[in-house]
C-alpha positions as CSV (number, residue, x, y, z in Angstrom):
1,X,23.3,237.6,-54.1
2,X,25.4,234.5,-54.1
3,X,28.8,233.1,-53.3
4,X,31.9,234.5,-55.0
5,X,33.2,231.7,-57.1
6,X,36.6,231.5,-58.8
7,X,35.6,229.5,-61.9
8,X,32.2,230.8,-62.9
9,X,33.6,233.1,-65.7
10,X,36.0,232.8,-68.6
11,X,39.4,234.3,-67.6
12,X,40.9,237.3,-69.2
13,X,44.0,235.8,-70.7
14,X,45.9,239.0,-70.6
15,X,45.6,240.2,-67.0
16,X,44.9,239.1,-63.5
17,X,41.9,240.5,-61.5
18,X,42.3,241.1,-57.8
19,X,39.4,241.9,-55.4
20,X,40.4,243.8,-52.3
21,X,37.8,243.5,-49.5
22,X,37.9,245.6,-46.3
23,X,36.0,248.2,-44.4
24,X,36.4,251.9,-45.1
25,X,39.7,253.5,-44.0
26,X,41.9,250.3,-43.9
27,X,44.1,251.3,-46.9
28,X,42.4,249.4,-49.8
29,X,43.0,252.1,-52.3
30,X,46.7,252.6,-51.2
31,X,47.2,248.9,-51.6
32,X,45.4,248.9,-55.0
33,X,47.7,251.6,-56.3
34,X,50.7,249.8,-55.1
35,X,49.6,246.6,-56.8
36,X,49.0,248.4,-60.1
37,X,52.4,250.1,-59.8
38,X,54.1,246.8,-58.6
39,X,56.6,244.6,-60.2
40,X,54.3,242.0,-61.8
41,X,54.8,239.9,-64.8
42,X,51.2,240.4,-65.9
43,X,48.9,243.4,-65.9
44,X,46.7,243.6,-62.8
45,X,43.2,244.8,-62.7
46,X,41.9,245.8,-59.2
47,X,38.4,245.8,-57.8
48,X,37.5,246.9,-54.3
49,X,34.5,246.2,-52.0
50,X,33.7,246.8,-48.4
51,X,32.0,243.4,-47.9
52,X,30.8,240.3,-49.8
53,X,28.5,239.4,-51.4
54,X,29.0,241.6,-54.4
55,X,25.8,243.1,-55.8
56,X,24.3,241.2,-58.7
57,X,23.9,244.4,-60.7
58,X,26.5,244.5,-63.4
59,X,27.5,240.9,-62.6
60,X,27.7,240.1,-66.3
61,X,30.2,242.9,-66.9
62,X,32.4,242.0,-63.9
63,X,35.6,240.0,-64.8
64,X,36.5,236.7,-63.2
65,X,38.1,237.3,-59.8
66,X,41.5,235.5,-59.8
67,X,42.6,236.5,-56.3
68,X,41.0,238.0,-53.2
69,X,42.8,240.1,-50.6
70,X,41.1,240.7,-47.2
71,X,42.4,243.9,-45.6
72,X,42.6,243.8,-41.8
73,X,43.7,246.8,-39.8
74,X,44.6,245.5,-36.3
75,X,43.5,248.9,-34.8
76,X,39.9,248.7,-36.1
77,X,37.5,246.0,-34.9
78,X,35.1,246.7,-37.8
79,X,37.8,245.6,-40.3
80,X,37.8,242.2,-38.8
81,X,34.0,242.0,-38.6
82,X,33.7,242.8,-42.3
83,X,36.3,240.2,-43.2
84,X,34.5,237.5,-41.1
85,X,31.1,238.4,-42.7
86,X,32.7,238.2,-46.1
87,X,34.3,234.9,-45.6
88,X,30.9,233.3,-45.3
89,X,30.2,234.5,-48.9
90,X,33.4,233.1,-50.4
91,X,33.6,229.8,-52.2
92,X,36.0,227.3,-50.6
93,X,38.0,227.1,-53.8
94,X,39.5,230.5,-53.0
95,X,41.2,228.9,-50.0
96,X,44.7,227.5,-50.4
97,X,46.4,230.0,-52.6
98,X,43.7,232.2,-54.2
99,X,43.3,234.6,-51.3
100,X,45.2,236.2,-48.5
101,X,44.8,238.4,-45.4
102,X,46.8,241.6,-45.7
103,X,47.2,242.6,-42.1
104,X,48.3,246.1,-41.2
105,X,49.2,248.2,-38.1
106,X,51.1,245.3,-36.6
107,X,53.8,247.5,-35.3
108,X,51.5,249.4,-32.9
109,X,50.7,246.9,-30.2
110,X,49.3,249.5,-27.8
111,X,46.5,250.5,-30.2
112,X,45.5,247.0,-31.3
113,X,41.8,246.1,-31.0
114,X,42.0,242.9,-32.9
115,X,43.9,240.0,-31.4
116,X,46.5,238.5,-33.7
117,X,45.8,235.1,-32.3
118,X,42.1,235.1,-33.2
119,X,43.0,236.3,-36.7
120,X,45.6,233.5,-37.1
121,X,42.9,231.0,-36.0
122,X,40.7,232.2,-38.8
123,X,43.6,232.1,-41.2
124,X,44.3,228.5,-40.3
125,X,40.6,227.4,-40.3
126,X,40.0,228.8,-43.8
127,X,43.5,227.9,-45.2
128,X,44.2,231.5,-46.2
129,X,47.7,232.9,-46.0
130,X,48.3,235.8,-43.6
131,X,50.7,238.5,-44.8
132,X,51.8,241.2,-42.4
133,X,52.8,244.6,-43.7
134,X,52.4,248.3,-43.4
135,X,51.1,251.1,-45.6
136,X,52.8,254.0,-44.0
137,X,55.6,254.6,-46.5
138,X,55.9,254.0,-50.3
139,X,58.6,251.4,-49.6
140,X,56.3,249.5,-47.2
141,X,53.4,249.7,-49.6
142,X,55.5,248.3,-52.4
143,X,56.9,245.5,-50.3
144,X,53.4,244.3,-49.3
145,X,52.2,244.7,-52.8
146,X,55.0,242.7,-54.3
147,X,54.4,239.8,-51.9
148,X,50.8,239.8,-52.9
149,X,51.6,240.0,-56.6
150,X,53.8,236.9,-56.4
151,X,50.7,235.0,-55.1
152,X,48.4,236.6,-57.7
153,X,50.7,235.6,-60.6
154,X,50.6,232.0,-59.5
155,X,46.8,232.0,-58.7
156,X,46.0,233.5,-62.1
157,X,48.2,231.0,-64.1
158,X,51.0,233.3,-65.1
159,X,53.7,231.1,-63.6
160,X,53.9,227.9,-65.6
161,X,54.2,224.6,-63.6
162,X,53.4,226.3,-60.3
163,X,50.0,226.0,-58.7
164,X,48.7,227.8,-55.6
165,X,48.4,224.4,-53.8
166,X,52.1,223.7,-54.5
167,X,53.0,227.0,-52.8
168,X,50.8,226.1,-49.8
169,X,52.7,222.9,-49.2
170,X,56.0,224.7,-48.7
171,X,54.5,227.6,-46.6
172,X,56.1,228.2,-43.3
173,X,53.6,228.0,-40.4
174,X,52.5,231.3,-39.0
175,X,54.5,232.4,-35.9
176,X,52.8,235.1,-33.8
177,X,54.8,234.8,-30.5
178,X,57.2,237.7,-31.4
179,X,54.4,240.0,-32.5
């Protein structure tokens, strides 16, 4: 098993491939459905995994991964642990625009078991954008999915003259004081 690398395979010119990583029960499949049903300019193919590294079995059949979404449920410590373990198996070229943290259960501060501050430190250390959202209603799912899809389109080359690094230069710093 080896690092997940963004440029080790030839891209599928017709679609973008997104890998959603997260522990069981964090909403990976809900987000995957919302991404497929989302308002994207390109077809999106979704793969899910609980943790990296991906098994070497069927590696030759696996498409190139254009974008990685790390699912973190703030009410489940194991979701943060699986993300931290997976980050060690991710090539640094996925930082700065080719990956994000999708953070859910933000609106329930009494049930939080993961500190937002520690998650934001990890986000800053790895250069990975943190997106806060919920998966409770269809509208919330679609809002989160559309925010991720904008990043996916850029990362996979479907937005001419825009690169993931360009988007990172205009990114607003994370503010967690009000959360």
